[in-house]
N, C-alpha and C positions, 0 to 999 in steps of 0.2 A: 513883279516883286513877290518873292516867296514868303508867305506868312506862316510861321510855325505856331501850331496850336499851343495854348497856354499849358496844357497838360504835358505835351511833349517837351517844351522848353523847361518846364519844372523838373521833369525826370532827368533831362540832360544836365541841368544845373546841380542836381543832387549826385549824379553819377560821375561826371568828369573830374571834379576836384578829388574825389576819393580814389579814382583810377590813377590819377597822376601821383597822388601821395603814396599809395600802396606800391605803385611801380618803382618809384625812386627808393622807397624803403627796401623792397625786395632786391633791387639792383645793388643797393649798398651792402646788403647781407651777402649776396653771392660774390661781390667784389672783395669783401673782407675774407671770404673763403679762398679766393684766388691769391690774395696777399699772404694769407697764412701758409699756403702751399709753396709760394715762391719767395718767402722771406729769406731763406738761406742764400738764394741767388742775388738778392738785392743788397743785403747788409754787408758793409765793409768794402764796397767797391768804389767809393768816392764818386758816385754818379751825380750828374747835374740834376737839379730839380726839374728842368725842362724834359729831360729824358724819362724820369720817373712819371711825370704827368702825362707824357705822350703814351707811355706803356699802359698806364691806368685807363686812359681814354679809349684806346683800342681794346683793352680787356673788358671795359664796360660795354662797348658795342658787341663784343663776342658773347657776353653774358645775357643779352636781351632775350634770346630764345628761352632761357631758363626763368627769367624774372617776369616776363609778360604774362604767361598763363596763370601763374600764381597771383599776380596783381589783378587780373580780370576776375578770378574766383573770389578773392578777398573783397574787392570793391563791390561786386554784385551782391555778395552776402551782406555786406554792411549796408548797402543802399536799401535793399528790400527788407532787411532786418529792422532798420530804423523806421521805415514806413509802417511796418507791422507793429512795432513796439509803440508808436505814437498814434495808432489806430487810423492813420491816413489811408492805408491800404484798405481797411474795412470800409471807410467812408467812400472811397472810390468804387468799390464793388457794390455798396449799397445804392450808389447812384446809377447803377446799371453798366458800369465800365468793366469789361472782362480783363482778366490778367494778361492775355495776349495783347490787348490794346494798350495796356499800361506799359508792357515791355516793348511795344513796337518801335519807339524811337531808339531805344538801346539796341534792339536787334538790327536796325539799320546801321547804327554806329558800329556794332560788332562786325557787320559786313565790310564796312570801310577798313576797320582795323585788320580784318583777315586778309583783305587784298593788299594793304600796306605791309603786313607781315611777310607776305610772299615776296613782294618786291624787295623788301629789306633782306630777306634770306638769299635772294637771287643776285642782287646787285651790290649791296653794302657789306653784308657779312663776309663774303670771300675776301674782299679787300682788307677789312678789319682783321680777320684771322691771319692773313698773310703778314700784315705789318706787325701784329702782336707777337707772333711766333718768331719773326725776324728779329725784333727788338729783344725778345727773351733769350734767343740763342746768342745774340751779341753780348747781352749782359752776362750770360753764363761764361762766355769766353774771355771776358775782361779780367785782367789781373787784379787781385785784391789790393786795396790801399794798404801801404806799409804802416803798420801800427805795432811796434815792437814792445812786447811786455817785459817786465822785470823778472829776473830769476826764473826764466823759463825759455826753453828752446823754441825759436820761431822758424817755421819751415815754409812760409808762404812765398818766399822768393825762390824761383826755380833753381835747382841744383846748389842750394846753399842752406845751411843751418846756422842760426845765429843765437848766441847767448849773451845777455846783458845783465850785469850785476845790479846796476841802478841807472836812472836817467834823470836829466834835468828838464822839467816840463817847460821852463821859461825859454831857454835857448836851444833845446833839442839835443844837447850833448849826451853821449852814451859813455858809461864808465864800466871798466872790467869786462871787456869784450872778448868773446871766443867765437871764431868764424871757421866753419868747415866748408871749404870751397870745392865743389865737385863738378865745376863747369868743364874741366878737361878730362872727366872720367874718373873712375875709382882708382885706376893705376897711377894717375898723375894728380891725386888729390892734394889739397893744401890745407894747412891748419895755421890760422893767424891769431896771435894773441896781442892785444893792445890795451894800454891803460885807458884810452879814451878815443872817441871818434864821433863822426857826424855823417848822416845820410842826406843826400840831395839828389834831385833829378836833373838831367840835362834839359836844355831849353825845349827840345822836341819830344821829351818824355819817352824816349825809346831806350835809354840806358840809366842805370843807377850809379851814382857817383858816391864813393866812400872815401872819406878823408880820415886817416888814422894817425895817432900820435903815440910815440914811445912804446914800441912793441917788437915782436919778432915773428918770423914766418918760417914754417917747416913745409917742405914740398918734396913729395916722392918724384923720382925721375925714372922714366922707362924709355929705352932707346928703341924706336920703331923705324929708324931710317933704313935699316938693312932688311926689312921684311920680317914676316912672322917667324921664319925659320931661324933667324939669328937674334931674336929679341933677348935682351938681357937686362937685368936690374943694375942700376948704378946707385951709389950712395945718395941719400936724400940731401937736399940743399937747405941750408939754414941761413937766415938773413936777419940781422938786427937793424932796426930803423928808428929814427926819431920823428920822421914826417913822411907819410906814404899815401899816395892816391891810387885808388883802384876803381875800374869801371866794370860793371856787370850788365849784361843784356837783360833789360826788363822793360817791356812795353806797357806803360801806364795809361795810354790813350784809349778812348772808347771807339772802337772800330766796328762799324755796322756791317753785318753780313749781307751779301747780295741776295735780294728777295726774289730774283727771277726764278731760282730753283723752286721755292715754295709756291710761287705764282702758277707754276705748271703742275703742281700737285692737286689732288682732289679738293683740298680745303680752299683753294684759291680759284675755283672754277664755278661758273654759273650753269644753268640747266643745259643750254646749248652746247657748251664746252664739255660738260659731263657726258651728254649723249654721244658726242663725237668720240670721246675717250673710251667709253664703254664699247662702242662699235669697233673701234680700232683694236682694243685689247681682245675682244671676242674673235675678230678675224685672225689676229695673231695666234690665239690659242687654237682655233680650228685648223689653221695652216700647219702649226707645229704638230698637232695631233694627227693630221693627215699624213705628214711626212713620217712620223713614228710608225703609224699603222702600215704604210707602204713598205718601210724597211722590215718590219716584222713579217709581212706577208711574202716578201721576196728574198729574205735572208735564209740560206740553207742551214740546216742543223745536221751536223755530221754527214754532210754531202747529200742530204735529202731535202728537197724543197717542199714547202707546205702545200697541201692539197686545197684548192678552192672549189666552191660549189656554185654552180650557176643553173638557172632554170631553162629548160628547152622543151617546148610543147607540154608544159605543165609537169615535166619530170626533172628531178634533180640530177645533174650531170657533174661528176667530179673530174676536174682537169688540173693539170700542172702548168707551169709557165710554158708559153709556146716556144720559147727559144731552147728548151731542153729536149733534146731528141733521144737521149739515152736515159731510160728510167733507172734510178739508183734506189736500191732498197737496203735498209740497214739490217744486217743479220746480227741480232743481239747474241745469239748463241755462239757466234764466232769469237766474241770477246772472251768467253769462258773457255774456248778451245785454243787458247794461246799456247805457245811452246812450253811455258812453265807458269806456275802460280804467280810468281813475282811480276811477270809481264801482264797477266790479266789484272792484277791489282793496280799496276801502273796505268793500264787503260781506263780503269774505273776512276782512279784518282784524277787523271787528266780530264775525264768527262765531267766529274763533279766540279773541278776547278773552273772549267769553262762555263758550266751552268751557273756557278756562283758569280762569275764575272758578269755574265749577261744579266743576272738578277740585279746586281748592284747598279749596272748601267741603266736598267729600266727604272729602278727605284730613284736614281738621281734625276732621270728625265721626268718621272712623275712628280718629284718635289719641285722641279722647275715649273711644270704646268700648274701645280697647286699654288705656287706663289703668284703666278699670273691670274689664276682664278680668284685668289684672295684680293689682289689689287682691283680686279673688276668688281668684286663685291663691295669694296670700300667706296669706289666711285658710285655704284648704285645706291649705297646707303646714303651718301651725301646728297644724291639727287632726290631720294625719297624724303629726306629731312627738310627739303625746301618747302614741302607742302604740309608737313605735320604740324608746324607751328600755327598755321592759320586754322586748321581744324581743332587743334587743342584749345585755342582761345574761344572758339564757338561752343565747344562742348563744355568747357569750364563755366561759361556764362549761363548755359542752360542747366547747369548743376547748381551754381551759386544763387541765381535769381530766384528760382522756385524754392530752393532750400531756405533762403532768407525769408521768403513769404510764409513758409511753414513754421519755422522756429520763432519768428517774430522777436529776435534779439539783435539789437544794434550794438554800436560801439566796437571796441577791438577785442573784447574778451572771448565770448563764444564764437564769433565768426573767425577769429584768428586760430583758435584751437581746431575747429572743423576744417579750415583751409589747410592748415599744416598737415593734418591727418590725411586728407584727401590727396594732397600733393605728394606726400611720402608714398602712398600707394601708387600714384601715377608714376613717380620717379623710379620705384622699384620695378614695376612692370616694364617701363620704358627701357631701363638699363638692362634688364634680363633679355628683352627682345632684341636690343642692339647687340649684345654679346652673342646671342644665338645666330643672328644674321651675319655678324662678322666672322664667326667661326664656321659658317656653312652648315650649322645644325638645322636650320630651317630656311625657307625662302626669304629673300631680302624684304620684300613688301610685307610679308606677314610679321616678321620680327620688328620692323620699324613701326608698323601700324598697330601693333599688339595693344599698346596702352590706349590708343584711341578706340579700338574695338571693345576693350574691356570697360571703358568708362561711358561709352555711348548709351548702353541700356540704363545706366544709373541716371543720366540726364533725362532720358525719356520717362523714366519712372517718376522722378521728382517733379517734372513738368506736369505729368498727368495727375499726380496727387495734388499739386498746388492749384491747378485749374478747377479740380473738383472739391477743393477745400477739405481734403481728407486729413485726418489726424495721423500723420506718419509716425510721430514720436509719442503717441499715446500708449505708454507701456502697459497700462491696464488692459487695453484692448488686445494687445499681443498676449498678455498673460491669460486672459479669459479664453482666447482662441486656442492656445496650447493646452489649457486645462480641459476644454471641451474635447480636444483630440484625444487626450489621455483618458477621457471618460470620467474624470473626477467631477466635472461640472461645478457649478456655483451654488451657493446656498440661496434659497428663495427668501424674499423679504416681504412676505404678505403681512397685512395688518387688518385690524377691524375696520370695516367700511362704515362711515358715518351715514351714508345713504345707500340703501340696498334696493335694487330694482326688483328682486325676487327673494323669497324666503326659501330656506332649505327644508324639504320634506324629509323627516327622519326615515320613513319607510322607503322612499325612493333612494335616499342616500345609502341605507342598509343594502338594498338590492344592487346598487352600483358598486359598492365595496365588495360584495360577495362575487359578483361577476369579474371584477378586476383581479380579485385574489385567485379565482380559478384560472384566469389568463396567465397570471404569474406562475402558477403551479404547472400548467402545460408548457410554458416556456422553459422552466427549470428542467422538466422531463426531457424536452427536446435537446437541451444542452447535455444532459447526462447520457443520452443515447448516442452522442457523437463519438467517433473514434478517439482513443486516448490521446494520440498525437495532436489531433485537431483541438480537442478539448483543453489541452494544456496551454496551447498558444492562442486560444480563442478569447478575445476580449472586446469584440465589436459591439456596436449599439444594437439593442433589440428594437427593431422597427415595429414589431407587433405590440409592444407595450407603450410606445411613445404617444400615439393618439389617444388611447383610452386613459392614460395618465393625465394628459393635458385636459381632457374633458372632465375628468373627475375633480381635478384641482380647481378648474374654473367654476364648477358648480358648488363645491364645498366652501370656496372662498367667500361666499355670501353668508356663511354661518355667523351668528352673533356670539358664538362660544370662543373665548380666547384660547382654550386648550386645543380645540380643533384647528385653529389657525396656526398654533405652534407646531402641531403635528404635520400640517401641510408644508410648513417650511423645511421639514426634514426630507421631503422628496427631492431627489436630484433633478436637474433639468433634463439630463439624458440618461435613460435607463440602460445599464450595461450589465454584463455578467458579474462584474465586481460589486456593483451596488444593488444587485437583485435581492440579496438577503435583507438589506436595509429597507427596500421597498415593501417586501412582504411583511416585515416586522411593523413598519409604520401603518400598513393597511390593516393589520390585525388589531392594532391599538385603536384605530379609527372605528373599526367594526365593533369593538367592545364598547367604545364610547357611545355609538348610536344605538346599541342594544339597550344600554341603560336609560337612554332618553326616550 
């Protein structure tokens, strides 16, 4: 019997509910995005609820690769943020438990999730995508539900425009009807006027039945019986009726598209099938390219065969085709020595036309090869994406868990903002890499793995900082760091010491100040002797002043004089060329102060 440690079970109990909650929330959000993009294809089609639910189910399965990494990032941030905010993480570390040990059960869980994500991508996702796109294509091809508006032309019925003045919502009667019937073409169009009428479908829902009352019909008639050479227009036909029935072809059924075609595409294949398809397409491209190359090498140009080069005994030997016994050489000057100028011009025009035809032929062949290469890249992209989801989940966990331990903020506020920002960066990089790989601007593996490569250093950095309890988001530390780089330094905060281990000797302090002032003068002279170009851009730290300044400040900080302490606070932490005048001025004031004492 396997006994799970209480710490491990506690971490799993804290993480798993958040993971499930965030996963379904993220899945709902991306599913709403799918609905928003496909709303035009679903509205007004009269689809059954079962068909819409089936489409949403397969769409939800297809959206798992997008929702799962974001859910892992958000759940790990919230879990460790809550532990840090309630000081539970601090208590665990105080007990001698390292961060890696705290993360151990979740790391094992993420390993299982990564393996499951791969099998999902390889076995479940191809079937879900095939069925989703099959249903979506079937929905797009379904005829819209007949919903005729008032006082507006309705053109959703094929080859017919219908105008209705008003309609009765209770019994479905239409009044003041104008119908333009184009089912027999523009030449034999019909215009029907009726006082009232009603629409119905046949039992098999393949035809539209129109029952009209009290109206008339105008029909153009064109005689096509004698062929196109003897077509002639006849007078139009006019008919009055009190009761008339008309059938129009209109398939209102929901017909599913055969999914076998999509199943053979790259979206419906697993890794084994994709490898086989890539190998088959590659062999096909290589064979076609070999045939094209052989044709180019063996095809004569203006009666001259191309010269091939082969190596014999380390020397390049030029040979022509072995079946050509008579060498033919093209005398270009003979073209211009034609009987007359028009003949020479004709020769050149024929040569240019032949060269253009050959160029177009080769361009067409290159386009055919490019399409095959693009298809092979699409198969390779789909194969690489089988593995990216697993690695994305692991990387997002190692970003979210350490980051939550650092920021120590739980709930949905801060973790949600950070998760969305990180996921937007991931999505932009991933989408850019996918497009570059699809268009052949980079290798497929680099384009698909670009987002993983970009975020992996971020996960390593956050994990390293969280293990060492570093203050990653301590903005004062960053501000001080850049201030020291710029040479501005920070102000000192010395104060009078209540207990002093030693007293300041005025004579020794005076000597130290004079020596330091002479060092400053020599350093200023060294800077003035620099070349003009170097002196203009020179702003580095003066290493010669740093140690004497620190010794001087440490000694004089034991002074009981508040004025001396205030002057010492004017010294910068790092002496540079910019603050050298301030250092000299402060030193002179201190020197004057100790002269008086």
